[in-house]
N, C-alpha and C positions, 0 to 999 in steps of 0.2 A: 733416214730413219725406219727400224723396223719395227710391222707393228704390236704393242704390251700384249702381254695373256693380265686376262682379265680374272683380277683371284675368287672364284665360283666355290660354293662351297658346294657340299655333295650332297645328291640328292637325297638318300637316305637320313640328313643328317635336314630337306627342309621339308621328307617327312614328318621327324616326329617331329620340327616344334612349332609346325603347318596338325599337326592331329594330338599335338597339347591344347593349345589354343584353341583348336574347334571343341576338344570335352569339355573346357570351360569354358565356352560360350551356350553349351547342352544344359551345366552344371544350373546355369542360373537360373535361362530360360526354365530347364526342369521346378526349381524352385517355387519361378511366378505363377508358371498355373497345377502346380502338383506342391501343396502348401506343404500337405496332407501327409503326402509318404516321406517326407525329413524330418516330422516332429516323434515318429515315433522308430524311427534307428538313436542306435546310443550312442549317444558322448562320452561314451569312460566317464563319468559326472563318481568320487565317492562315495559309496553309500557306505553307511555304521552294518558292521560285520555282528552278527543275533550269540550273544551269551549262549555255552551250547549249559 
């Protein structure tokens, strides 16, 4: 019997996936330790348009 080749993902896919996971973890750490930074960010809430 011949040894079967394992289906390994490309190294670029592994790097991109690990970067996404790392960015999510860093985001939650920043929110826990620096909540005031994220309080002043624009959330895209609908604001009334003043009459001219």
